[in-house]
C-alpha positions in Angstrom: 58.6 -203.5 94.7 60.2 -206.7 95.6 62.6 -206.3 98.6 65.7 -208.5 98.6 67.4 -208.9 102.3 70.2 -210.9 103.0 71.6 -212.0 106.7 73.3 -209.1 108.6 77.0 -209.7 108.9 77.3 -212.2 106.1 79.6 -211.0 103.4 78.2 -210.4 99.8 79.5 -212.9 97.3 78.8 -210.2 94.6 82.5 -208.8 93.9 83.7 -206.6 91.4 85.6 -209.7 89.9 82.5 -211.8 90.0 80.6 -209.1 87.8 83.1 -209.1 85.4 83.3 -212.9 84.7 79.7 -212.9 84.3 79.5 -210.1 82.0 82.4 -211.8 79.8 80.5 -214.8 79.6 77.4 -213.4 78.7 79.3 -211.0 76.0 80.0 -214.1 74.2 76.5 -215.7 74.3 77.2 -218.1 76.9 74.1 -219.7 79.0 73.2 -218.6 82.4 74.6 -221.7 84.1 77.8 -221.4 82.1 78.0 -217.4 83.4 77.3 -218.6 86.9 80.4 -221.3 86.8 82.7 -218.6 85.4 82.0 -216.4 88.1 82.4 -219.4 90.8 78.8 -219.1 92.0 75.5 -221.5 91.4 73.1 -220.5 88.7 70.2 -219.8 91.7 72.5 -217.3 93.1 73.2 -215.6 89.8 69.5 -215.4 89.3 68.7 -214.1 92.6 71.6 -211.3 92.0 69.6 -210.7 88.4 66.3 -210.4 89.7 67.5 -207.9 92.4 69.1 -205.7 90.1 66.2 -205.8 87.7 63.7 -205.0 90.3 65.7 -202.1 91.7 66.5 -200.8 88.1 62.6 -200.7 87.5 62.0 -199.4 90.7 64.3 -196.5 89.7 63.1 -195.9 86.4 59.6 -195.3 87.7 61.0 -192.6 90.0 61.4 -194.5 93.0 64.6 -193.5 95.2 67.3 -196.0 94.8 68.6 -198.0 97.9 72.7 -197.7 97.7 72.8 -201.3 98.9 71.3 -202.3 95.4 73.6 -200.6 93.1 76.1 -203.4 92.6 73.0 -205.6 91.5 71.8 -202.8 89.3 75.2 -202.4 87.8 75.6 -206.2 87.3 72.0 -206.4 85.5 72.5 -203.4 83.4 75.9 -204.4 82.1 74.9 -208.2 81.4 71.8 -207.0 79.5 74.0 -204.8 77.5 76.5 -207.5 77.1 73.5 -210.0 75.6 72.1 -207.3 73.5 75.5 -206.3 71.7 76.4 -210.3 71.4 72.6 -210.8 69.8 73.0 -208.0 67.1 76.7 -209.3 66.4 75.3 -212.7 65.7 72.3 -211.4 63.6 74.6 -208.9 61.7 76.8 -212.3 60.9 73.6 -214.1 59.6 72.5 -211.6 57.5 76.2 -211.4 55.8 76.1 -215.2 55.3 72.8 -214.9 53.8 74.2 -211.9 51.4 77.6 -213.7 51.0 79.4 -210.5 52.6 80.7 -212.4 55.3 84.6 -212.2 55.3 86.5 -215.6 55.9 90.2 -214.8 55.0 91.7 -211.1 54.3 95.3 -210.9 53.1 97.4 -207.9 52.2 100.2 -208.1 49.9 103.1 -205.6 49.4 105.3 -205.6 46.4 106.9 -203.2 44.3 105.6 -202.4 40.7 108.5 -203.1 38.4 107.3 -200.5 35.9 106.7 -197.2 38.4 109.2 -198.6 41.2 106.4 -197.5 43.6 105.4 -199.8 46.4 101.8 -201.1 45.8 99.8 -202.8 48.8 97.2 -205.2 47.3 94.4 -206.3 49.6 92.7 -209.7 48.8 89.5 -210.8 50.4 87.7 -214.4 50.4 84.0 -214.0 51.0 81.8 -217.0 52.3 79.5 -217.9 49.4 76.1 -216.7 49.7 73.7 -219.2 51.8 69.9 -218.5 51.2 69.5 -220.7 54.4 70.7 -217.9 56.8 68.5 -215.2 55.6 65.4 -217.9 55.6 66.5 -218.6 59.2 66.0 -214.6 59.9 63.0 -214.3 58.2 61.0 -217.3 59.7 62.1 -215.8 63.5 61.2 -212.1 62.5 58.4 -212.3 60.6 56.8 -215.5 61.3 53.3 -214.7 60.2 54.7 -214.5 56.8 57.8 -216.7 56.6 57.2 -219.2 59.4 56.1 -222.9 59.1 52.7 -221.4 59.7 52.6 -218.9 57.2 49.8 -218.5 54.6 50.4 -218.0 51.1 49.8 -214.6 49.3 46.6 -216.1 47.9 45.3 -217.5 51.2 45.8 -213.9 52.6 43.9 -212.6 50.0 41.1 -215.0 50.5 40.9 -214.5 54.1 41.0 -210.7 53.6 38.0 -211.0 51.1 36.1 -213.4 53.5 36.5 -210.9 56.2 35.2 -208.2 54.3 32.3 -210.2 53.0 31.5 -211.0 56.4 31.6 -207.5 57.6 29.4 -206.4 54.8 26.8 -209.2 55.5 26.9 -208.0 59.1 26.3 -204.2 57.9 23.5 -205.2 55.8 22.2 -207.6 58.5 21.9 -204.8 61.1 20.4 -202.3 58.4 17.7 -205.0 57.6 16.9 -205.3 61.2 16.9 -201.3 61.7 14.4 -201.0 58.7 12.1 -204.0 60.1 12.2 -202.2 63.3 11.2 -199.0 61.9 8.4 -200.6 59.9 7.2 -202.3 63.2 7.0 -199.1 64.7 5.3 -197.5 62.0 2.4 -199.8 61.7 2.3 -200.0 65.6 1.8 -196.1 65.9 -1.6 -195.5 63.9 -3.1 -198.6 66.2 -2.0 -196.7 69.4 -3.5 -193.3 68.4 -6.6 -194.9 67.1 -7.5 -197.0 70.1 -9.4 -195.0 72.9 -9.6 -196.1 76.3 -12.9 -197.8 77.2 -15.4 -195.6 79.1 -16.2 -196.5 82.5 -19.9 -197.8 83.1 
């Protein structure tokens, strides 16, 4: 486990206010240097904090006793990781909504009195983004690059590659069988000669 030490007597820059600032920046997808600027520290300082928190968190997960001096760094690391994960899943959901045309652009609620019944009626009007296949394509290329990425092969190419692999395997199996048969035939041919041959008598 990597140890992190700071000079004795030096006050820590990691305050609860700075932790909150880094977490808020991470929650909206800000880059590391922007999160550091939001907290008023350098990117190198934030990187050291995160590395210390990660190392201590991993050590604790492996059953090592925790050092109370690492608690603030572990808290920072876990909160930032959770905030980034929430941001990523929310962004992915919006990408998929854009591809399906279910992303809400505008929503209005209109209340009026029905002239026939005299009852108050609430009408909800929603305007959606038009479906955009590019959003779904972007998602596919990143989640399934082997099938939809720039180097993906067509279905026919995949079938041809599979058939070629099966053919090579079959040839390897048949080749090994031929070698085994040849070895058996050679052994059978040599055995009679070995039994018929008698050691020469000494004079």
